[in-house]
C-alpha positions in Angstrom: 11.1 19.9 -22.7 7.7 19.4 -24.3 4.6 19.5 -22.1 3.7 15.9 -23.0 7.1 14.8 -21.6 6.5 16.7 -18.3 3.2 15.0 -17.8 4.5 11.5 -18.5 7.4 12.0 -16.1 5.1 12.4 -13.1 2.5 9.8 -14.1 4.3 6.7 -12.9 5.6 8.1 -9.6 2.1 9.3 -8.7 0.6 5.9 -9.5 3.2 4.2 -7.3 2.6 6.8 -4.5 -1.2 6.1 -4.7 -0.8 2.3 -4.6 1.7 2.5 -1.6 -0.6 4.9 0.2 -3.5 2.5 -0.4 -1.6 -0.3 1.2 -1.1 1.8 4.3 -4.5 3.5 4.6 -7.0 0.8 3.6 -6.0 -1.9 6.0 -5.8 0.5 8.9 -9.2 2.0 8.2 -10.8 -1.4 7.9 -9.1 -2.5 11.2 -10.4 0.6 12.9 -14.0 -0.2 12.1 -13.8 -4.0 12.4 -11.8 -3.9 15.6 -14.1 -1.5 17.3 -17.2 -3.4 16.1 -15.8 -6.7 17.4 -14.9 -5.1 20.8 -18.5 -3.8 21.2 -20.0 -7.1 20.1 -17.9 -9.3 22.4 -17.2 -6.8 25.2 -13.4 -7.3 25.0 -12.3 -3.8 25.8 -9.7 -2.9 23.2 -8.2 -6.3 22.7 -9.7 -7.1 19.3 -9.0 -3.6 18.1 -5.4 -4.0 18.9 -5.2 -7.4 17.3 -7.0 -6.1 14.2 -4.5 -3.2 14.1 -1.5 -5.5 14.3 -2.9 -7.7 11.5 -3.6 -4.7 9.4 0.0 -3.5 9.9 1.3 -6.9 8.8 -1.0 -6.8 5.7 0.3 -3.3 4.9 4.0 -4.4 5.2 3.3 -7.4 3.0 1.5 -5.3 0.4 4.2 -2.7 0.3 6.9 -5.3 -0.1 5.0 -7.0 -3.0 4.4 -3.6 -4.8 8.1 -2.7 -4.3 9.3 -6.0 -5.8 6.9 -5.5 -8.7 8.2 -2.0 -9.5 11.8 -3.0 -9.0 11.3 -5.8 -11.6 9.6 -3.3 -14.0 12.5 -0.9 -13.6 15.0 -3.6 -14.1 13.2 -4.8 -17.2 13.0 -1.3 -18.6 16.7 -0.8 -17.9 17.6 -4.1 -19.6 15.4 -3.3 -22.6 16.9 0.1 -23.0 20.5 -1.2 -22.9 20.1 -3.4 -25.9 
């Protein structure tokens, strides 16, 4: 197998991994800082932090589902184009 083929085999899975990881990490990190800041500002204990974390979890799930659907369509399109 030529070296160019080996590089191209790993490119798409690494991009998918990076995007999926971003959908998990980014909302949680934002919720961490925003939730703690809101709790200090309004003196609500940990209530707003927990709410922000729950919202970020929902955002992560939504993002992962959207990305998965996008890649499944791309794979299906690639399979259909290769079969003709």
